[in-house]
N, C-alpha and C positions, 0 to 999 in steps of 0.2 A: 771102715768097720766107725760101728757108731758107739761114742764113748760118751757114757752119761755119770748124772751124779744123783742116786736117790734113799731117800730116807730108807734104812732099815727096819729091821724089828724092835731094835734096842733102843732106836733114836736117832743114833748116831747117821751124819754122811758118809757112804762108802761110794766109792768109782765102782761102772760095771758096763758092760755092753749090751746093746740091743743086738739080738741077732735074730731072723728067724731063722722059724723049727717046724716043718710042717704049715709052712704059710701064716704062722702064727710068733710073732713077736715075744718073746723071752728077755727078763735080762740077767745076766750074770753076773755075778760078784766079782770081778777080778783079782782082788786077789785070795778070796778064798780057792779059786778054780787054779793057781796057781802056787797053791799049797802056801802060800805066803811067803813067794819069792819076789811079787811084783804088789807096788805102794796096795793101799783103800782109799785113796784119794785122785782125782786127774792130774792136779799141779802135779803132786810128786812124780806122776808118769811121766807127763810130759818132758819135766826139767832131767828124768834119768834119758829123754833123748828118744831117737828112732828105734834102734832097739827093743827097747822096754815096750815100744807100741807096735812092735811084730811077733814079740811074746804075747803082750794082752790079744791080741788078737790070734793065735795061734791056740792058746791053752783053750778061748770062750768060743771060736765057730762054731763047735756044735752045738753051742748052747744047753751043756749039760747043768743039770742043776739049776737052773735056769728058773723063775718066776714070773709068771705073764705079766706083759704090759701095761695091761691093762689094769691092774690091782696094786701096779708100783706106784710109790709117790715120786715124782721126778723132781727137782734141784735145780738151780741154773746149774750150767755143769761147771763152774767155775765161779765160786761163790763170792772168793775176794778175787780177782786178779790183779795181779803186780800194776800192770796200766788198762788203761781204757781210752783210747783216744778214739778220736771221731773227727771226721769230713765234713766240713760245712759247704755248701754249696759245692758237690760235686756232681750233681745231674741239669742238665742245660734245661731241660723245661720247669724244673722245679724254683730254678732262678727268674726264669720267668712269669712265673703265675705270680711268685713274691715280688713282680715290679721289676725286676731287674733285667740290664742288657746281656743279648749270648756275649760269651767270653771267649779270647783266645788263648786257649790252652798254651801256647806257643810261648805267651807273656807271662803268666803265671802262674805260681806253685800253687801246691796243695794246702788249704787253707785249715789246720790242728786244733782241736781241744780235748779237753780231757774231761771223765767223767770221775767222780767217785764211787770205789765202790760200794759203798752204803747205797747207791743209785739202784744196785743189784737185785733182782727180782728172778725168780726162777720161771718154768713154765707151768701152767693152772693160776698162779699165783697173782691175786688183784693189787691192779697199783690203787691208790688212795689218793682221790682229788686231794689237794693240800689247799688251804686257806687263800694261801697268798699265789696260786693260778686255778681258783678253783672252777672260775669260767674260762679259762682261755687253754687247757691242756686239749695238747694235739699228739695227733700219729705221724711214727715217721719207722716208715718198713724200710733195713736196708740188712743187707750181706757182712754177717760179721765173720775176719778171719784170725784162727787161734795160732800165735805163734809157737812156733816149735824148738827152735835152737836161738844161743844166744850170738849177735852176731852188731858191727860197728862198720859204718860206711863198707852197705852191701851194693853190689854194681844191681842192674836193673837183669840184668840176664842172669843173674842167680837170688835173684832176691823170693821168687815161690819155692826154690829149695829150702826157706825157712819155717814155711807155713805146717802147721803138725793138723790141718784143718778148718772145716767151716760152719757157721751157724745161721740161724735167723737171729737178728734182734730187732727191736723197737726201741727208736731214740725217741723217748716219753719226750714231751718239750711243753713247756710253760711259755705260752707266748706275749702275754701282759702280765707284769707282775704289781700283785699289788700289795704296797708297804703299812699301808695307816698310815701314811704321811702327809698332814692336811697341808694345803698348798705345794706340793714336791711337781714340779713339771721336769720330766726327766727331758734330756737332750744330746744327741750326741754321743761322751764317753760315758755316762750314768745311761744310754737308751744298751750302750754295747756289752755294759753288765748286767743290768736287766735279763738282755737274751742268753748271757752268759749263766747267770742264775736260774732262769728256766731250764738250765739244760743238767741241772745236779742234784735235784729233788730226789728224794728220799720214794723207789722204785721206778722211778725214771730212766732203767739200763734194762729192758725185761728180755731175756734172749732163753735160748734151747730150739728145740728139746735136749738136746744132742751136739755133741760135733762129729760131723764128720768127716773122718780120716781125707787127707788131700789126697793120698789114692785111689780113694773112690769120687772124687772130685775134678773129673780132667779137662774140665773146661771153668773153671768160675767165671769168668768174663764171659759166658751166654747161657745164662739161667734164670729164667720165667720169676717173676719177681707177681705178687699179688698180694692186697690187705683189703679185709673186708669191715666193715662196724655193725654187728648184728648180721643182715643180711645184706646189706647193698656192700658193692664194690665200691670203695675209692681211690685206690691205688692198683695200677696195673701197667707192667713194664718189663724191663731185663736189665739185668747188670752190663749189658754190653755198649750198655746209653750213658755209664760212668764217664767223666773226663777223665780222671786218675785210674789208673786200672791200681789194683793194690801193686803190682810189682813197682809201680813208681811209687808209692806210697811210701810202702816200705822202703824202699832203697833212699827218697826224700829227706825223711825221716832220720835215718839213720846217719844222716850226717851229723846230726847234732843230738842225737840220745841213741840209746843201746838198747837192742833189743832181745827181751829174755824172755824164755819157755814161759806160756800162760799169759803173754799178750798178748792183749782183744785189742781187734782195730774194728771199727762199722764205717761201710764205703759213705753212706751220704744218702738222703733221700731222696725218689723218682718224685714227679709231679702227682698232686693228688689228695694232701693234705684237706684237712681240715680249716687250715686258719687262711686259704685262700678262699675259701666259699664260705668263710663267718662262722663255720659250722662248728663247737666243740664236744670233749667227749661228755656225758652225764654220767651219775649212779645206775649203773644197770645195764649199761653198754658190755656187747665183749670183741675185743679184739681179736680178730685169727692174720695171724702171718702166715704165705706160705714163699718160702725161694729155692725154686727148681727141685731136687728130689729131695731137699735137706730135714724136710717134715713141717709140719706146723705147730707156730708159738701160737697159745690161746693166752687171753690178758682179757681177763673180765675188770670191770672197773667198779670201786666203790666210793661213798657219797666223804666226805671227810670225818675225821673224830676229835678232830683236833679245835679248841675255840677259835673264833671269826677275826679276833683283831688283839695279835699278841703283845701288849703295851713295854716294846724294849727298849724303851728310852724313858727314864725317870723324868 
């Protein structure tokens, strides 16, 4: 099943299932199809557990009452996930293109960081180049996993049982932060926090166009990945190249945090980033990211709308 969030005629956000009917995709409102017994938003649906997902699939699979996908306005599948966890350096070639050496998986652990929910945008929604990273904004195609059950201290062999589904995500990044501070010469700890700040910018977590439930993704570690900027392919590879699998990431993190339904984990990106080539996004660009059969995430780029040099110091 493909779970989506769409904007209804009254402007509200609604949970829908994208269903193929006679070769054409339609969006079926889950709450309406269930006669009101199922919730009208995706997060609450996930919180009700696997039985609710099965019920949603059952009441929507015929496509009755659906609206054409081409005329539907899709939003981020979950607009404010409780946690959005990302993985740094999870593809060997991406590490190497940034000047790093190959890592030995046996003696390292996953490097996790978090993005704020305010960074989330949905399919087709434009990301705005911010003044603080106007000339250094980059793309990072990744696979997102969406948690479906609450869990802590999860064994690796049970980890994927906690997954509700998968989606495409673009971990957009500001590579060089410009703080408008005369004489600043960042180094060490400053550079690390500049890197983090460059991940947290509004709009820098584009994802969608929907969540494909886990039963329809039998091999998440063997999905082709491709990202285009305009007509040029920049990233091309496979989730098979991940250093740490999702099962390992879920299990590792569960030692110190509780996973909850609707939490999102991004896989880390493959090689082919713009930063490695000294090329960055500009207004008018369009990114198109595809992972396996999970759909294509389209993200336009627009110029900044805020002032260049905010005077935040008295």
